[in-house]
Structures are given as structure tokens and as C-alpha cells.
DSSP file (Angstrom, degrees, kcal/mol; ACC not computed):
  #  RESIDUE AA STRUCTURE BP1 BP2  ACC     N-H-->O    O-->H-N    N-H-->O    O-->H-N    TCO  KAPPA ALPHA  PHI   PSI    X-CA   Y-CA   Z-CA
    1    1 A M              0   0    0      0, 0.0    12,-0.0     0, 0.0     0, 0.0   0.000 360.0 360.0 360.0 128.8   -4.2    4.8    4.0
    2    2 A P        -     0   0    0      0, 0.0     2,-0.4     0, 0.0     3,-0.0  -0.256 360.0-161.8 -65.2 153.5   -3.4    6.2    0.6
    3    3 A S    >   -     0   0    0      1,-0.1     3,-1.3     0, 0.0     0, 0.0  -0.988  27.0-133.0-136.9 146.0   -5.9    5.7   -2.2
    4    4 A L  T 3  S+     0   0    0     -2,-0.4    -1,-0.1     1,-0.2     0, 0.0   0.718 108.5  59.6 -69.1 -20.2   -5.4    5.9   -5.9
    5    5 A D  T 3  S+     0   0    0      2,-0.0     2,-0.3    -3,-0.0    -1,-0.2   0.462  80.1 111.2 -85.3  -2.9   -8.6    8.0   -6.0
    6    6 A T    <   -     0   0    0     -3,-1.3     2,-0.0     1,-0.1     0, 0.0  -0.541  69.3-123.1 -78.4 136.2   -7.3   10.7   -3.7
    7    7 A S    >   -     0   0    0     -2,-0.3     3,-1.2     1,-0.1    -1,-0.1  -0.336  21.2-114.8 -72.7 159.3   -6.6   14.1   -5.3
    8    8 A K  T 3  S+     0   0    0      1,-0.3    -1,-0.1    -2,-0.0    -2,-0.0   0.677 113.6  64.6 -69.4 -16.4   -3.2   15.6   -5.1
    9    9 A E  T 3  S+     0   0    0      2,-0.1     2,-0.5     0, 0.0    -1,-0.3   0.692  81.7  91.9 -78.4 -19.8   -4.6   18.4   -2.9
   10   10 A V  S <  S-     0   0    0     -3,-1.2     2,-0.3     1,-0.0    -4,-0.0  -0.672  77.9-133.4 -82.9 125.6   -5.5   16.0   -0.1
   11   11 A K        -     0   0    0     -2,-0.5     2,-0.1     1,-0.1    -2,-0.1  -0.613  20.1-119.8 -78.2 130.0   -2.6   15.7    2.4
   12   12 A L        -     0   0    0     -2,-0.3     2,-0.1     1,-0.1    -1,-0.1  -0.448  29.2-115.4 -66.6 142.6   -1.7   12.1    3.4
   13   13 A S        -     0   0    0     -2,-0.1     2,-0.3     1,-0.0    -1,-0.1  -0.479  35.3-169.1 -76.7 151.3   -2.1   11.4    7.1
   14   14 A S        -     0   0    0     -2,-0.1    -1,-0.0     0, 0.0     0, 0.0  -0.915  25.6-114.7-137.1 163.5    1.0   10.5    9.0
   15   15 A I        -     0   0    0     -2,-0.3    20,-0.1     2,-0.1    19,-0.0  -0.894  38.5-126.5 -98.6 123.2    1.9    9.1   12.5
   16   16 A P        +     0   0    0      0, 0.0     2,-0.0     0, 0.0    -1,-0.0  -0.226  67.3  21.5 -67.1 160.6    3.8   11.7   14.6
   17   17 A G  S    S-     0   0    0      2,-0.0    -2,-0.1     0, 0.0    17,-0.0  -0.218  93.3 -59.3  83.2-171.2    7.1   10.9   16.2
   18   18 A S        -     0   0    0      1,-0.1     3,-0.1    -2,-0.0    16,-0.0  -0.786  54.0 -94.7-111.5 152.6    9.7    8.4   15.3
   19   19 A P        -     0   0    0      0, 0.0    -1,-0.1     0, 0.0    12,-0.1  -0.278  56.5 -89.5 -60.7 155.4    9.5    4.6   15.2
   20   20 A P        -     0   0    0      0, 0.0     2,-0.8     0, 0.0    11,-0.1  -0.306  40.3-104.9 -68.7 151.9   10.6    2.9   18.5
   21   21 A D    >   -     0   0    0      3,-0.3     3,-0.6     1,-0.2    -3,-0.0  -0.672  27.0-160.4 -76.0 110.4   14.2    1.9   18.9
   22   22 A L  T 3  S+     0   0    0     -2,-0.8    -1,-0.2     1,-0.2     8,-0.0   0.679  89.5  58.6 -69.5 -15.5   14.3   -1.9   18.5
   23   23 A M  T 3  S+     0   0    0      1,-0.2    -1,-0.2    -3,-0.0    -2,-0.1   0.831 124.7  19.2 -76.7 -33.4   17.6   -2.1   20.3
   24   24 A F  S <  S-     0   0    0     -3,-0.6    -3,-0.3     0, 0.0    -1,-0.2  -0.572  87.2-165.8-134.6  69.2   16.1   -0.6   23.4
   25   25 A P        -     0   0    0      0, 0.0    -3,-0.1     0, 0.0     3,-0.1  -0.241  25.1-109.9 -60.3 146.2   12.3   -1.0   23.1
   26   26 A P        -     0   0    0      0, 0.0     2,-0.1     0, 0.0     4,-0.1  -0.278  38.0 -91.3 -68.1 157.8   10.2    1.1   25.5
   27   27 A K  S    S+     0   0    0     16,-0.1     2,-0.2     2,-0.1    18,-0.2  -0.451  95.3   1.3 -63.9 142.4    8.3   -0.4   28.3
   28   28 A G  S    S+     0   0    0     16,-0.5     2,-0.5    -2,-0.1    15,-0.2  -0.521 127.0   6.7  82.6-143.3    4.7   -1.4   27.4
   29   29 A D    >   -     0   0    0     13,-3.9     3,-1.9    16,-0.4     4,-0.3  -0.660  66.2-143.0 -79.1 122.7    3.4   -0.8   23.8
   30   30 A A  T 3  S+     0   0    0     -2,-0.5     3,-0.2     1,-0.3    -1,-0.1   0.726  99.8  45.0 -60.8 -21.4    6.3    0.3   21.6
   31   31 A F  T >> S+     0   0    0      1,-0.1     3,-1.4     2,-0.1     4,-0.6   0.356  80.1 104.8-104.6   5.6    3.9    2.7   19.7
   32   32 A A  G X4 S+     0   0    0     -3,-1.9     3,-1.1     1,-0.3     6,-0.3   0.858  77.0  54.8 -55.4 -41.7    2.1    4.2   22.7
   33   33 A L  G 34 S+     0   0    0     -4,-0.3    -1,-0.3     1,-0.2    -2,-0.1   0.710 110.9  46.8 -68.8 -17.5    3.9    7.5   22.6
   34   34 A R  G <4 S+     0   0    0     -3,-1.4     2,-0.5    -4,-0.0    -1,-0.2   0.479  96.4  89.6 -98.8  -3.9    2.9    7.9   18.9
   35   35 A S    X<  -     0   0    0     -3,-1.1     3,-1.1    -4,-0.6   -20,-0.0  -0.820  56.5-160.5-106.3 128.2   -0.8    7.0   19.3
   36   36 A E  T 3  S+     0   0    0     -2,-0.5    -1,-0.1     1,-0.2    -4,-0.0   0.658  98.9  54.9 -73.4 -12.6   -3.6    9.5   20.1
   37   37 A Y  T 3  S+     0   0    0      2,-0.0    -1,-0.2    33,-0.0    -5,-0.1   0.342  78.6 133.2-100.1   5.6   -5.6    6.4   21.3
   38   38 A A    <   -     0   0    0     -3,-1.1     2,-0.2    -6,-0.3    22,-0.0  -0.243  44.0-147.5 -62.1 141.0   -3.0    5.1   23.8
   39   39 A L    >>  -     0   0    0      1,-0.1     3,-0.9    28,-0.0     4,-0.6  -0.615  28.8-103.7-102.8 166.5   -4.3    4.1   27.2
   40   40 A K  G >4 S+     0   0    0      1,-0.3     3,-1.5    -2,-0.2     4,-0.3   0.909 122.1  56.7 -54.9 -44.9   -2.4    4.5   30.5
   41   41 A I  G >> S+     0   0    0      1,-0.3     4,-2.8     2,-0.2     3,-1.3   0.730  91.5  71.3 -62.1 -25.3   -1.7    0.7   30.5
   42   42 A D  G <4 S+     0   0    0     -3,-0.9   -13,-3.9     1,-0.3    -1,-0.3   0.814  96.4  53.0 -58.2 -32.6    0.0    1.0   27.1
   43   43 A L  G << S+     0   0    0     -3,-1.5    -1,-0.3    -4,-0.6    -2,-0.2   0.577 119.0  33.9 -80.0  -9.6    2.9    2.8   28.8
   44   44 A E  T <4 S+     0   0    0     -3,-1.3   -16,-0.5    -4,-0.3    -2,-0.2   0.795 118.5  30.5-112.9 -42.1    3.3   -0.1   31.4
   45   45 A L  S  < S-     0   0    0     -4,-2.8   -16,-0.4   -18,-0.2    -1,-0.3  -0.925  78.0-109.2-127.6 145.0    2.4   -3.4   29.8
   46   46 A P        -     0   0    0      0, 0.0   -17,-0.1     0, 0.0    14,-0.1  -0.438  47.5-105.9 -66.2 144.8    2.7   -4.9   26.3
   47   47 A P        -     0   0    0      0, 0.0    14,-0.1     0, 0.0     2,-0.1  -0.408  30.6-116.2 -74.1 148.6   -0.7   -5.3   24.7
   48   48 A P        -     0   0    0      0, 0.0    12,-1.3     0, 0.0     2,-0.4  -0.372  30.7-108.0 -76.2 163.0   -2.2   -8.7   24.3
   49   49 A T  E     -A   59   0A   0     10,-0.2     2,-0.5    -2,-0.1    10,-0.2  -0.795  27.8-164.6 -93.9 131.6   -2.9  -10.2   20.9
   50   50 A Y  E     -A   58   0A   0      8,-3.0     8,-2.2    -2,-0.4     2,-0.4  -0.979   8.8-152.0-115.9 123.5   -6.5  -10.5   19.7
   51   51 A R  E     +A   57   0A   0     -2,-0.5     6,-0.3     6,-0.2     3,-0.1  -0.808  18.4 177.0 -98.8 133.8   -7.1  -12.7   16.7
   52   52 A F  S    S-     0   0    0      4,-2.9     2,-0.3    -2,-0.4     5,-0.2   0.671  71.4 -22.0-102.8 -26.4  -10.1  -11.9   14.4
   53   53 A S  S    S-     0   0    0      3,-1.7     3,-0.4     1,-0.0    -1,-0.4  -0.927  83.8 -73.5-166.1-178.5   -9.4  -14.6   11.9
   54   54 A E  S    S+     0   0    0     -2,-0.3     3,-0.0     1,-0.2    -1,-0.0   0.812 132.5  30.3 -58.4 -30.4   -6.6  -16.8   10.6
   55   55 A T  S    S+     0   0    0      1,-0.1     2,-0.5    -4,-0.0    -1,-0.2   0.450 112.1  67.5-113.0  -0.6   -5.1  -13.9    8.8
   56   56 A H        +     0   0    0     -3,-0.4    -4,-2.9     2,-0.0    -3,-1.7  -0.977  50.6 142.1-128.2 128.6   -6.1  -10.9   11.0
   57   57 A S  E     -A   51   0A   0     -2,-0.5     2,-0.3    -6,-0.3    -6,-0.2  -0.965  24.2-157.1-152.3 164.1   -4.9  -10.0   14.5
   58   58 A V  E     -A   50   0A   0     -8,-2.2    -8,-3.0    -2,-0.3     2,-0.7  -0.997  15.3-142.8-146.7 142.5   -4.0   -6.9   16.4
   59   59 A K  E     +A   49   0A   0     -2,-0.3     2,-0.3   -10,-0.2   -10,-0.2  -0.913  54.2 126.2-103.5 104.7   -1.9   -6.2   19.5
   60   60 A S    >   -     0   0    0    -12,-1.3     3,-0.8    -2,-0.7     4,-0.1  -0.958  60.8-143.2-161.4 138.8   -3.8   -3.5   21.3
   61   61 A W  G >  S+     0   0    0     -2,-0.3     3,-1.7     1,-0.2     6,-0.2   0.651  94.0  82.3 -75.7 -12.2   -5.3   -2.8   24.8
   62   62 A L  G 3  S+     0   0    0      1,-0.3    -1,-0.2     5,-0.1     8,-0.2   0.738  88.5  53.1 -64.3 -21.1   -8.2   -1.1   23.0
   63   63 A Y  G <  S+     0   0    0     -3,-0.8    -1,-0.3   -15,-0.1    -2,-0.1   0.485  82.5 114.1 -93.0  -1.4   -9.9   -4.5   22.4
   64   64 A H  S X  S-     0   0    0     -3,-1.7     3,-1.6     1,-0.1    -3,-0.0  -0.393  79.4-118.7 -66.7 146.1   -9.7   -5.4   26.1
   65   65 A E  T 3  S+     0   0    0      1,-0.3    -1,-0.1    -2,-0.1    -3,-0.0   0.765 113.4  49.0 -61.4 -26.0  -13.1   -5.8   27.6
   66   66 A D  T 3  S+     0   0    0     -5,-0.1    -1,-0.3     2,-0.1     3,-0.1   0.466  86.7 111.5 -89.6  -3.1  -12.4   -2.9   30.1
   67   67 A A  S <  S-     0   0    0     -3,-1.6    -5,-0.1    -6,-0.2     3,-0.1  -0.430  77.6-105.0 -73.3 144.3  -11.0   -0.5   27.5
   68   68 A P        -     0   0    0      0, 0.0     2,-0.3     0, 0.0    -1,-0.1  -0.370  42.6-102.1 -61.4 146.4  -13.1    2.6   26.8
   69   69 A K        -     0   0    0     -3,-0.1     2,-0.4    -2,-0.0    -6,-0.1  -0.584  41.9-169.4 -76.7 133.5  -14.9    2.4   23.5
   70   70 A A        -     0   0    0     -2,-0.3   -33,-0.0    -8,-0.2    -3,-0.0  -0.977  15.8-135.5-127.1 134.0  -13.2    4.4   20.7
   71   71 A E        -     0   0    0     -2,-0.4     3,-0.1     1,-0.1     6,-0.0  -0.660  30.6-110.4 -82.3 140.3  -14.6    5.2   17.2
   72   72 A P        -     0   0    0      0, 0.0     5,-0.1     0, 0.0    -1,-0.1  -0.353  47.0 -87.2 -61.4 150.8  -12.3    4.8   14.3
   73   73 A P    >>  -     0   0    0      0, 0.0     4,-2.0     0, 0.0     3,-1.4  -0.297  38.6-112.4 -60.2 149.2  -11.2    8.0   12.7
   74   74 A K  H 3> S+     0   0    0      1,-0.3     4,-2.6     2,-0.2     5,-0.2   0.832 116.5  60.2 -54.6 -36.3  -13.6    9.3   10.0
   75   75 A I  H 3> S+     0   0    0      1,-0.2     4,-0.5     2,-0.2    -1,-0.3   0.866 108.8  44.9 -62.3 -32.7  -11.0    8.6    7.2
   76   76 A I  H X> S+     0   0    0     -3,-1.4     3,-0.9     2,-0.2     4,-0.6   0.899 111.0  52.0 -76.9 -42.1  -11.1    5.0    8.2
   77   77 A K  H >< S+     0   0    0     -4,-2.0     3,-1.2     1,-0.3    -2,-0.2   0.885 105.7  55.4 -58.3 -39.7  -14.8    4.8    8.5
   78   78 A D  H 3< S+     0   0    0     -4,-2.6    -1,-0.3     1,-0.3    -2,-0.2   0.728 103.7  56.4 -69.0 -20.3  -15.1    6.3    5.0
   79   79 A L  H << S+     0   0    0     -3,-0.9    -1,-0.3    -4,-0.5    -2,-0.2   0.607  83.5 110.0 -85.7 -12.1  -12.9    3.4    3.7
   80   80 A S    <<  -     0   0    0     -3,-1.2     2,-0.4    -4,-0.6    -3,-0.0  -0.361  47.2-171.4 -68.5 138.9  -15.2    0.7    5.0
   81   81 A K        -     0   0    0     -2,-0.1     2,-0.4     2,-0.0    -2,-0.0  -0.979   6.7-157.7-129.4 144.0  -17.1   -1.4    2.5
   82   82 A Y        -     0   0    0     -2,-0.4     2,-0.4     2,-0.0    -2,-0.0  -0.972   6.2-162.9-125.3 139.3  -19.9   -3.9    3.3
   83   83 A F        -     0   0    0     -2,-0.4     2,-0.8     4,-0.0     3,-0.0  -0.937  23.9-119.8-123.4 141.4  -20.9   -6.7    1.0
   84   84 A D    >   -     0   0    0     -2,-0.4     3,-1.0     1,-0.2    -2,-0.0  -0.714  19.9-162.0 -81.2 111.7  -24.1   -8.7    1.1
   85   85 A K  T 3  S+     0   0    0     -2,-0.8    -1,-0.2     1,-0.2     0, 0.0   0.683  84.8  60.2 -69.4 -17.7  -23.0  -12.4    1.6
   86   86 A T  T 3  S+     0   0    0      2,-0.1    -1,-0.2    -3,-0.0     2,-0.2   0.649  85.7  89.1 -87.2 -14.9  -26.3  -13.7    0.3
   87   87 A S    <   -     0   0    0     -3,-1.0     2,-0.3     2,-0.0    -4,-0.0  -0.516  62.0-155.3 -80.3 152.8  -26.2  -12.2   -3.1
   88   88 A S        -     0   0    0     -2,-0.2    -2,-0.1     1,-0.0    -4,-0.0  -0.837  21.8-129.4-123.3 163.4  -24.6  -14.1   -6.0
   89   89 A N              0   0    0     -2,-0.3    -2,-0.0     1,-0.2    -1,-0.0   0.365 360.0 360.0 -91.9   3.7  -23.0  -13.0   -9.2
   90   90 A S              0   0    0      0, 0.0    -1,-0.2     0, 0.0    -3,-0.0   0.438 360.0 360.0 -94.0 360.0  -25.0  -15.4  -11.4
């Protein structure tokens, strides 16, 4: 994900390949061929939807209870921020 704080020397990450053909979508997860985290099942069945909140959900077999555990890429880990819910601004 781009950041305004990124220097011009840092190359933006990209997803290899082309987007799926929406006229003739592939079997399974439409983005499986472009994902380094794709599982075998991604090529066969569409992924289920997992809701995390009213506004956040994901379609991915990676959240299935039988999926192998995967660590987010370092670039994503470095973007994470945690806030103390007990502190106040007053």
C-alpha cells in the first residue's frame, strides 16, 4: 500500500499477472493465479466470506480453520498500528 512518507527510491509493490476476465471467470478464487498465498482449494472452489465487523470482510480460504497459518508480508506488518483503548485525550 503506498504511503505519503515513502521515498521515491522505494519501489511500490505490485501484484503479478492480469486481473481475471469477468466475462469468463476462472474456477475457484478469481485471484488464485496471482497470489503467492493461494492454496490448492483456491483453484477449485470459490472462497467463503469471513466477516470481521460490519464494515470489514474477506473472501479467502486462508481464514478457514484448516488452512495453514500464514504471516502477513513484512511491509504489511510494518504498517500496523495499535492504539490503547483505555487511554483518553482529556
